[in-house]
C-alpha positions as CSV (number, residue, x, y, z in Angstrom):
1,M,35.1,62.3,12.0
2,T,38.4,60.9,13.3
3,D,37.4,58.3,15.2
4,M,35.8,56.4,12.2
5,T,39.4,56.8,10.9
6,A,41.3,55.5,13.5
7,E,38.8,52.5,14.2
8,D,39.4,51.7,11.1
9,P,42.9,50.8,10.4
10,G,42.4,49.0,7.3
11,A,40.6,52.2,5.1
12,P,44.7,54.0,5.9
13,M,46.7,51.5,6.3
14,L,46.1,50.9,1.4
15,W,46.5,54.7,0.8
16,T,49.7,55.0,3.3
17,P,52.5,53.9,1.4
18,V,53.1,50.3,2.3
19,D,50.6,49.0,0.1
20,I,53.7,49.9,-2.3
21,D,56.5,48.3,-0.8
22,K,54.4,45.1,-0.6
23,L,53.9,45.3,-4.9
24,P,56.6,44.2,-6.4
25,E,58.9,46.0,-7.5
26,P,58.1,46.5,-11.9
27,I,53.8,47.0,-10.9
28,A,54.6,49.3,-8.2
29,R,56.8,52.2,-10.5
30,V,54.5,51.3,-13.7
31,N,51.8,51.9,-10.9
32,L,53.6,55.6,-9.4
33,F,55.6,56.6,-12.0
34,Q,53.1,56.6,-14.9
35,P,49.8,56.1,-13.8
36,T,48.8,58.0,-16.0
37,R,50.3,57.1,-18.8
38,S,48.4,53.8,-19.2
39,R,45.2,54.9,-19.1
40,S,46.8,58.0,-22.5
41,T,48.2,54.8,-24.4
42,S,43.8,52.6,-23.7
43,R,42.5,56.1,-25.1
44,S,44.4,56.2,-28.4
45,S,44.3,52.1,-28.7
46,G,40.9,53.3,-28.6
47,N,40.1,56.2,-31.1
């Protein structure tokens, strides 16, 4: 199992915070600051 992760650097890279650094500040902030908030709003609107 460990070998698979080591061979596939793409999988861990996506989980690492490096992705956030690449994304713009507003987008990364919204995704990290209030990820559930967006969902809550969507649910409220649907109801």
